[in-house]
C-alpha positions as CSV (number, residue, x, y, z in Angstrom):
1,M,-12.4,1.6,-22.8
2,F,-12.1,4.9,-21.1
3,L,-8.9,5.4,-22.7
4,V,-10.5,4.5,-26.2
5,L,-13.4,6.7,-25.6
6,W,-11.4,9.6,-24.5
7,S,-9.3,9.1,-27.6
8,A,-12.3,8.9,-29.8
9,A,-13.8,12.2,-28.3
10,L,-10.4,14.1,-29.1
11,A,-10.4,12.8,-32.5
12,A,-14.1,13.2,-33.3
13,A,-13.8,16.8,-31.9
14,G,-10.7,17.3,-34.2
15,A,-8.5,18.2,-31.5
16,W,-5.3,16.7,-33.4
17,T,-5.6,19.1,-36.1
18,G,-6.6,22.5,-34.4
19,A,-8.7,23.8,-31.6
20,P,-11.7,21.2,-30.4
21,D,-14.9,21.9,-32.5
22,L,-17.9,21.1,-30.2
23,A,-20.4,21.2,-33.2
24,L,-18.1,18.9,-35.0
25,F,-17.9,16.5,-32.0
26,A,-21.5,16.1,-31.3
27,D,-22.3,15.5,-35.5
28,R,-19.8,12.9,-35.4
29,F,-20.7,11.4,-32.2
30,G,-24.4,11.5,-33.1
31,R,-24.0,9.7,-36.1
32,L,-22.2,6.4,-34.4
33,D,-23.9,3.3,-35.5
34,L,-23.6,-0.3,-34.2
35,V,-20.4,-0.8,-36.4
36,A,-18.8,2.1,-35.1
37,F,-19.5,0.9,-31.4
38,G,-18.4,-2.6,-32.3
39,W,-15.1,-1.1,-33.4
40,I,-14.8,1.0,-30.1
41,L,-15.5,-2.3,-28.2
42,L,-12.9,-4.1,-30.3
43,A,-10.4,-1.4,-29.5
44,S,-10.9,-1.3,-26.1
45,L,-10.5,-5.3,-25.9
46,A,-7.3,-5.0,-27.7
47,T,-6.1,-2.3,-25.4
48,G,-7.1,-4.2,-22.3
49,L,-5.4,-7.3,-23.7
50,F,-2.1,-5.2,-24.2
51,V,-2.2,-3.3,-20.9
52,H,-3.0,-6.3,-18.6
53,P,0.6,-8.3,-19.0
54,L,2.1,-4.5,-18.1
55,Q,0.5,-4.7,-14.7
56,F,3.4,-5.6,-12.7
57,G,5.4,-2.9,-14.4
58,M,2.6,-0.2,-13.8
59,T,2.8,-1.0,-10.3
60,Q,6.6,-0.8,-9.9
61,L,6.5,2.4,-11.6
62,L,3.9,3.8,-9.2
63,E,5.8,2.3,-6.3
64,G,9.0,4.2,-7.2
65,Y,11.4,1.5,-9.2
66,W,12.4,4.1,-11.9
67,G,15.2,2.3,-13.4
68,N,19.1,3.3,-13.3
69,H,19.0,6.1,-15.7
70,P,20.9,9.1,-13.8
71,L,17.9,11.5,-14.0
72,A,15.7,8.3,-12.6
73,R,18.1,7.9,-9.6
74,T,18.4,11.9,-9.0
75,L,14.5,12.2,-9.0
76,A,14.2,9.2,-6.7
77,R,16.9,10.7,-4.2
78,L,15.2,13.9,-4.0
79,R,11.9,12.1,-3.2
80,V,13.3,9.7,-0.8
81,E,15.1,13.0,1.0
82,S,11.7,14.5,0.9
83,Y,10.1,11.6,2.7
84,R,12.7,10.9,5.3
85,A,12.4,14.8,6.1
86,R,8.7,14.5,6.4
87,R,9.1,11.3,8.5
88,T,11.8,12.9,10.7
89,T,9.8,15.9,11.5
90,A,6.4,13.8,12.1
91,V,8.6,11.8,14.7
92,R,10.1,14.9,16.2
93,M,6.7,16.6,16.7
94,R,4.9,13.6,18.1
95,N,7.6,13.5,20.8
96,A,7.4,17.0,21.8
97,V,3.7,16.8,22.1
98,Q,3.9,13.6,24.1
99,R,6.3,15.1,26.5
100,Q,4.1,18.1,26.8
101,L,1.4,15.7,27.4
102,T,3.2,14.0,30.0
103,T,3.8,17.5,31.8
104,E,0.3,18.4,31.7
105,V,-1.0,15.0,33.0
106,Q,2.0,15.4,35.9
107,A,0.4,18.7,36.7
108,L,-2.9,17.6,37.0
109,L,-2.0,14.8,39.5
110,I,0.0,17.1,41.5
111,A,-2.9,19.3,41.9
112,Q,-5.4,16.5,42.9
113,G,-2.7,15.2,45.5
114,D,-0.6,12.6,43.7
115,D,2.8,14.2,43.5
116,T,4.6,11.4,41.4
117,L,3.6,8.9,38.6
118,E,4.9,5.8,40.7
119,G,4.5,2.2,40.1
120,D,5.3,-0.1,37.1
121,Q,4.4,1.0,33.5
122,R,1.0,-0.5,33.3
123,T,0.2,1.4,36.3
124,K,1.5,4.4,34.7
125,A,-0.6,4.1,31.6
126,Q,-3.7,3.2,33.4
127,I,-3.5,6.6,35.6
128,R,-2.9,8.5,32.3
129,L,-5.5,6.9,30.7
130,D,-8.2,7.2,33.4
131,L,-7.2,10.9,33.7
132,L,-7.4,11.7,29.8
133,N,-10.9,9.9,29.8
134,S,-12.2,12.1,32.8
135,E,-13.4,15.7,32.6
136,R,-10.3,16.9,34.2
137,G,-8.4,16.0,31.3
138,A,-11.0,17.5,28.6
139,H,-8.6,20.5,28.1
140,L,-6.1,18.1,26.6
141,V,-7.9,17.3,23.6
142,G,-6.0,19.4,21.3
143,L,-2.4,17.4,22.5
144,L,-4.2,14.3,21.9
145,T,-5.4,15.0,18.4
146,A,-1.9,16.4,17.5
147,E,-0.2,13.1,19.0
148,A,-2.5,10.9,16.9
149,A,-2.0,13.2,13.7
150,F,1.8,13.1,14.1
151,D,1.9,9.5,14.8
152,H,0.0,8.6,12.0
153,I,2.2,10.1,9.5
154,A,5.4,8.6,11.3
155,R,3.9,5.2,11.4
156,G,3.0,5.6,7.6
157,F,6.5,5.3,6.7
158,P,8.9,2.1,6.4
159,D,12.3,2.3,8.4
160,P,14.2,5.2,7.2
161,S,16.8,3.0,5.4
162,R,13.7,1.5,3.5
163,I,11.9,4.7,2.3
164,M,10.7,4.9,-1.0
165,P,10.3,7.8,-3.6
166,T,6.2,7.4,-3.6
167,R,3.5,7.0,-1.4
168,L,2.3,3.9,-2.7
169,G,5.5,2.5,-2.5
170,N,6.2,3.3,1.3
171,A,2.6,1.9,1.8
172,L,3.4,-1.4,0.3
173,R,7.2,-1.4,1.8
174,R,5.8,-0.6,5.2
175,E,3.8,-3.8,5.4
176,E,6.0,-5.9,3.6
177,D,8.7,-5.2,6.3
178,R,6.0,-5.6,9.2
179,A,4.1,-8.5,8.1
180,G,5.0,-11.7,9.8
181,R,7.9,-9.9,11.8
182,Q,6.4,-10.8,15.2
183,Y,6.7,-14.7,14.2
184,G,10.3,-14.4,12.6
185,I,8.1,-14.5,8.9
186,E,9.4,-12.7,6.2
187,A,6.1,-11.7,4.0
188,I,7.7,-11.5,0.7
189,R,9.7,-14.6,0.8
190,T,6.8,-16.9,2.1
191,A,4.1,-15.4,0.1
192,P,4.1,-18.0,-2.7
193,H,4.0,-20.9,-0.1
194,F,1.1,-19.5,1.8
195,S,-0.9,-19.1,-1.6
196,L,-0.3,-22.9,-1.9
197,V,-1.1,-24.2,1.7
198,A,-3.8,-21.8,2.9
199,P,-7.7,-22.3,2.6
200,E,-9.3,-21.4,-0.5
201,R,-11.2,-18.8,1.1
202,H,-8.1,-17.3,2.8
203,V,-6.3,-17.0,-0.6
204,G,-9.6,-15.8,-2.1
205,Y,-9.8,-12.9,0.3
206,V,-6.1,-11.9,-0.4
207,D,-6.7,-12.3,-4.2
208,D,-10.0,-9.7,-4.1
209,T,-7.9,-7.2,-2.1
210,R,-5.0,-7.5,-4.7
211,Q,-7.5,-7.1,-7.6
212,Q,-8.5,-4.1,-6.1
213,L,-4.9,-2.6,-5.9
214,D,-4.4,-3.7,-9.6
215,T,-7.5,-2.1,-10.7
216,S,-6.6,1.4,-9.3
217,V,-3.2,1.0,-10.5
218,R,-4.5,0.3,-13.9
219,L,-7.2,3.3,-13.7
220,C,-4.2,5.7,-12.6
221,V,-1.9,4.6,-15.6
222,V,-4.6,4.9,-18.2
223,S,-5.9,8.4,-16.9
224,L,-2.3,9.7,-16.8
225,L,-2.1,8.3,-20.3
226,A,-5.2,10.1,-21.5
227,A,-3.9,13.3,-19.8
228,T,-0.7,13.2,-21.7
229,E,-2.5,12.7,-25.0
230,T,-5.0,15.6,-24.2
231,F,-1.9,17.6,-23.5
232,A,-0.1,17.0,-26.6
233,C,-3.5,17.5,-28.7
234,L,-4.3,21.0,-26.9
235,A,-1.1,22.4,-26.0
236,T,-1.4,25.2,-28.3
237,D,-5.3,25.6,-28.3
238,G,-5.3,28.1,-25.1
239,W,-7.9,27.8,-22.6
240,W,-8.7,24.3,-24.4
241,L,-5.6,22.8,-22.4
242,L,-7.8,22.8,-19.2
243,I,-9.5,19.7,-20.7
244,A,-6.3,17.8,-19.7
245,L,-7.1,18.2,-15.9
246,I,-10.0,16.0,-16.2
247,P,-8.0,12.7,-16.7
248,Y,-5.3,14.2,-14.5
249,A,-7.9,14.5,-11.7
250,L,-9.3,10.9,-12.2
251,A,-5.2,9.7,-12.1
252,Y,-4.6,11.5,-8.8
253,L,-8.2,10.1,-7.3
254,A,-7.1,6.4,-8.5
255,Y,-3.6,6.9,-7.0
256,R,-5.2,7.6,-3.6
257,A,-7.3,4.9,-4.2
258,S,-4.8,2.6,-5.0
259,I,-2.8,3.5,-1.4
260,A,-5.9,2.9,0.5
261,A,-6.3,-0.6,-1.7
262,A,-2.6,-1.2,-0.6
263,D,-3.5,-1.0,3.0
264,E,-6.3,-3.3,2.7
265,Y,-4.1,-6.0,0.6
266,T,-1.2,-5.7,3.2
267,T,-3.8,-6.4,6.0
268,A,-4.9,-9.4,4.1
269,V,-1.5,-10.5,3.9
270,R,-1.1,-10.1,7.5
271,T,-4.2,-11.9,8.4
272,I,-3.2,-14.9,6.4
273,I,0.2,-15.0,7.8
274,D,-1.8,-15.0,11.5
275,L,-4.1,-17.7,10.3
276,D,-1.9,-20.2,8.2
277,R,1.5,-20.0,9.6
278,F,1.0,-23.5,11.3
279,A,-0.5,-24.8,7.9
280,L,3.0,-23.5,6.3
281,Y,4.9,-25.4,9.2
282,E,3.2,-28.5,8.7
283,S,3.7,-28.5,5.0
284,L,7.4,-28.1,5.3
285,N,7.2,-30.5,7.7
286,V,9.3,-28.8,10.6
287,E,8.8,-29.0,14.2
288,L,5.8,-26.9,15.7
289,P,6.8,-24.4,18.1
290,R,5.8,-24.7,21.5
291,N,5.6,-20.8,22.3
292,S,6.1,-17.6,20.4
293,D,9.8,-17.3,21.3
294,E,10.4,-20.8,20.0
295,E,8.7,-19.8,16.7
296,R,10.8,-16.9,16.3
297,K,13.9,-18.8,16.8
298,N,12.7,-21.9,14.4
299,N,11.7,-19.3,12.0
300,E,15.0,-17.7,12.0
301,K,16.3,-20.6,10.4
302,L,13.5,-21.6,8.2
303,M,13.8,-18.1,6.3
304,R,17.6,-18.5,5.7
305,L,16.7,-22.1,4.6
306,L,14.2,-21.0,2.4
307,A,16.7,-18.2,0.9
308,G,18.9,-20.9,0.0
309,E,21.2,-21.0,2.7
310,H,22.6,-24.3,4.4
311,V,21.0,-24.4,7.8
312,D,20.7,-27.1,10.2
313,L,17.0,-27.4,10.6
314,R,15.3,-30.0,12.9
315,Y,12.2,-31.9,10.9
316,R,9.3,-33.6,12.7
317,E,9.2,-37.4,12.7
318,P,6.9,-38.9,10.1
319,D,3.9,-40.6,11.6
320,A,4.1,-44.1,10.6
321,D,0.6,-44.1,8.9
322,S,1.0,-41.0,7.3
323,T,1.2,-40.9,3.5
324,P,4.1,-39.0,2.1
325,P,3.7,-35.8,0.1
326,G,3.1,-36.3,-3.6
327,S,2.0,-40.1,-3.3
328,P,-1.3,-40.8,-5.0
């Protein structure tokens, strides 16, 4: 409806044939009747029906899957190089701040009579935390803030070899690679399986967060279309061209919202793996692990099996009174 109304407003103002005329716009929109509103609703519905099947393609476009054209490959390479450089800089700055922070903490400990940070890593971490939480460490808040900021930037990217050319692509790929990794589960490979074995309320939670992501992506793409249309209409009309900044700003806000929605969606995916992975094992009739180490070893084979490889995987012995899957 936004795209249809924006296009109708441009047409009513005469923007396709010359500079917009506000008086003409007010006159034409002031004479709209129920029939005109009905056509607007019908056009909005038709546009929505056309856009909906393109949802996957729109999401991939914003993720950075731009095809194999030489220009697309060049743009993708430049963006990936830029993000890799940003990640490298953030990691380097974070490490430098951490070294400086360690030096400052060591100096404070020496000043109070502790010449070294002796003991195991847990003891060192606790001593450091106690010191930073005390008034003696108040002057180090600047270093703590810098450390948190650089660490946030560094953690916002996947591994360097997996970096995508867009922020949305990096947000999704980062969690695609990390979700379930502590259990040896590949989130992308097992997502369809979890959607079938997880309880309805768990699947509904994931679907709700995915809907938020899809809505943000649609708003972003539709706003970009409106901005492009406005630019085409007003390119030769002087200051009127600034109107194109309105839908462009909406597209930017929707894109930032899609990144936040992607974080929420991937959190939901991680949660459903945490809660429902044993339901997956039971549905596949594989032996339940006795500890986390055994779980990771079993899942290494299970992921290969789900990928179509020939793997020797031990199944559970079926109960004598159990009903075979698929039986009435």
